[in-house]
C-alpha positions in Angstrom: -18.4 -29.8 -5.2 -21.1 -31.2 -3.0 -19.9 -29.1 0.0 -20.0 -25.9 -2.2 -23.6 -26.8 -3.3 -24.7 -27.4 0.3 -23.1 -24.2 1.5 -24.7 -22.2 -1.3 -28.1 -23.6 -0.5 -27.6 -22.7 3.2 -26.7 -19.1 2.4 -29.7 -18.8 0.1 -32.0 -20.0 2.8 -30.5 -17.5 5.3 -30.9 -14.6 2.8 -34.5 -15.7 2.0 -35.4 -15.9 5.7 -33.9 -12.4 6.3 -35.9 -10.9 3.4 -39.2 -12.5 4.5 -38.7 -11.5 8.2 -37.8 -7.9 7.2 -40.9 -7.7 4.9 -43.0 -9.0 7.8 -41.6 -6.4 10.2 -42.3 -3.6 7.8 -45.8 -4.8 7.2 -46.5 -5.3 10.9 -45.4 -1.8 11.8 -47.0 0.7 9.3 -45.1 3.9 9.2 -48.2 6.1 9.1 -49.7 4.4 12.2 -46.4 4.8 14.0 -46.2 8.5 13.3 -49.8 9.3 14.3 -49.5 7.8 17.7 -47.7 9.3 20.6 -46.2 7.2 23.4 -48.0 7.6 26.7 -45.5 7.7 29.5 -46.2 7.8 33.2 -46.0 11.1 35.1 -43.1 9.6 37.0 -41.2 11.6 39.6 -38.8 14.5 39.7 -35.1 14.0 40.5 -33.4 17.3 41.3 -36.1 19.1 39.4 -36.0 16.9 36.3 -39.0 14.7 35.3 -38.1 11.0 35.2 -41.0 8.8 34.0 -40.8 5.2 35.3 -42.1 3.4 32.3 -39.3 4.4 29.9 -35.7 3.0 29.8 -32.7 5.3 29.7 -29.4 5.2 27.9 -26.4 6.7 29.8 -26.2 9.4 27.0 -29.6 10.7 28.1 -31.7 9.3 25.3 -34.7 7.2 26.2 -36.8 4.4 24.7 -40.2 3.0 25.4 -41.7 -0.2 24.1 -44.9 0.4 22.2 -45.4 -3.2 21.1 -43.3 -6.3 20.4 -40.0 -5.3 18.7 -41.1 -1.6 18.3 -39.8 1.2 20.5 -40.2 4.9 20.5 -37.0 7.0 21.1 -36.5 10.5 22.4 -34.2 12.7 24.5 -34.9 12.9 28.3 -35.8 16.2 30.0 -32.2 16.7 31.2 -31.0 16.4 27.6 -33.8 18.6 26.3 -32.9 21.4 28.8 -29.3 21.2 27.9 -30.1 21.4 24.2 -32.3 24.4 25.0 -33.5 26.7 22.2 -32.3 24.7 19.2 -33.0 25.8 15.7 -33.0 22.5 13.9 -33.1 18.7 14.6 -31.5 16.2 12.3 -32.8 12.6 12.4 -31.9 9.4 10.5 -34.1 8.4 7.6 -36.7 5.6 7.8 -35.2 2.4 6.6 -31.8 3.2 8.0 -30.2 0.6 10.3 -28.8 2.2 13.4 -26.7 0.7 16.2 -26.8 1.3 19.9 -24.3 4.0 20.9 -24.1 5.4 17.3 -24.4 9.1 16.8 -27.6 9.4 14.9 -29.4 12.4 16.3 -28.2 16.0 15.9 -29.2 19.3 17.3 -28.2 22.7 15.8 -28.0 26.0 17.7 -26.3 29.3 16.7 -24.4 27.6 13.9 -23.1 24.8 16.2 -24.0 21.1 16.2 -24.1 18.6 19.0 -25.0 15.0 18.6 -26.8 12.3 20.6 -26.4 8.5 20.4 -29.1 5.9 19.8 -30.2 3.9 22.9 -31.0 0.9 20.7 -30.1 -1.0 17.6 -32.6 -1.7 14.8 -34.3 -0.2 11.7 -35.7 3.2 11.8 -39.4 2.9 11.0 -40.5 6.5 11.3 -39.3 9.9 12.5 -41.4 12.6 14.1 -42.2 15.2 11.4 -43.6 17.6 14.0 -40.3 18.0 15.9 -38.5 18.5 12.5 -40.9 21.3 11.8 -41.0 22.7 15.3 -37.8 21.8 17.3 -39.2 23.5 20.4 -41.4 20.4 21.0 -38.3 18.6 22.2 -38.1 20.9 25.2 -41.8 21.4 25.7 -42.8 17.8 25.7 -39.7 15.5 25.6 -41.5 12.3 26.5 -44.6 13.0 24.4 -45.0 15.2 21.3 -41.2 15.8 21.3 -40.4 12.1 20.5 -37.7 11.6 17.8 -38.0 8.3 16.1 -39.6 4.8 16.1 -37.3 1.8 15.7 -37.9 -1.9 14.9 -35.7 -3.8 17.4 -35.1 -7.4 16.5 -33.0 -8.2 19.7 -34.7 -6.4 22.6 -32.8 -8.5 25.2 -29.4 -7.5 24.0 -30.3 -3.8 23.8 -31.5 -3.8 27.4 -28.1 -4.9 28.7 -26.5 -1.5 27.9 -29.2 0.8 29.4 -29.2 2.3 32.9 -30.4 -0.4 35.3 -33.9 0.5 36.5 -32.9 0.6 40.1 -30.1 3.0 39.4 -32.0 5.6 37.3 -32.6 8.0 40.1 -29.0 8.0 41.2 -27.8 8.3 37.7 -29.9 11.3 37.0 -29.0 12.9 40.3 -25.3 12.4 39.5 -25.7 14.0 36.1 -27.5 17.1 37.5 -25.0 17.5 40.3 -22.1 17.2 37.9 -23.6 19.9 35.7 -24.2 22.2 38.6 -20.6 21.6 39.9 -19.4 22.7 36.5 -21.7 25.6 36.2 -22.7 26.7 39.8 -24.8 29.6 38.6 -27.3 27.0 37.2 -28.0 25.6 40.7 -29.0 29.1 41.9 -31.1 29.7 38.9 -33.0 26.5 39.3 -33.5 27.0 43.0 -35.0 30.5 42.3 -37.4 28.9 39.8 -38.8 26.5 42.4 -36.5 23.6 41.6 -37.6 23.2 37.9 -35.0 23.7 35.1 -35.5 26.5 32.7 -36.3 25.9 29.1 -32.7 26.7 28.1 -30.3 25.7 30.9 -27.1 26.9 29.3 -28.9 30.1 28.2 -28.5 31.1 31.8 -24.7 31.1 31.4 -23.6 33.4 28.6 -20.0 32.2 28.5 -20.8 28.4 28.6 -19.6 26.3 25.7 -22.9 24.8 24.7 -21.4 22.2 22.3 -18.7 21.0 24.7 -21.0 20.7 27.7 -23.9 19.0 25.8 -21.5 16.6 24.1 -20.0 15.6 27.4 -23.4 14.5 28.9 -24.6 13.0 25.6 -21.4 10.9 25.5 -20.4 12.2 22.0 -17.1 14.0 22.9 
């Protein structure tokens, strides 16, 4: 009986600690403040024509995250992903308060009646989503690292999340490999980009009428 009482007390303390910490996190990160600020990323450099800011971290599925303050990150789709998504008609995002896991399919893009998904680069509680990109999906392509951000997430375990991102020293090679793999699959794209001065078009797969948008995007977003 004593063991049961001690165990019950221990569980009660854990539950109380969780509720207090969660309340503190929500109070520390006001949703309105999160929505009204846009992460400032560095200009970075270009890898095979695609912008790669240095002060954001990348998930192998081409989503990115940037720390805004302790335990709070902003999440988006990198320029390669935005160009692949192209002229989407709708964006679907998780709701604030939802707990998401790294590698979970939580972002969705719709185009011509088809849907492709993207995985989260981190685990935590969604604190806010970008209402502007929901209203105007074109922002994802126009400004993927700025006004086209997708969601803000409270991340309790930042160290564990970082283990599954692209190592900083390998980002350039990873992006180069992605671009070359896409061009090897669709050679016409390489010519189109070269003709445009090395920068990708707003809608990469729009250059290839017979391309299977959902299949190709899902391959690079790691959701196949």
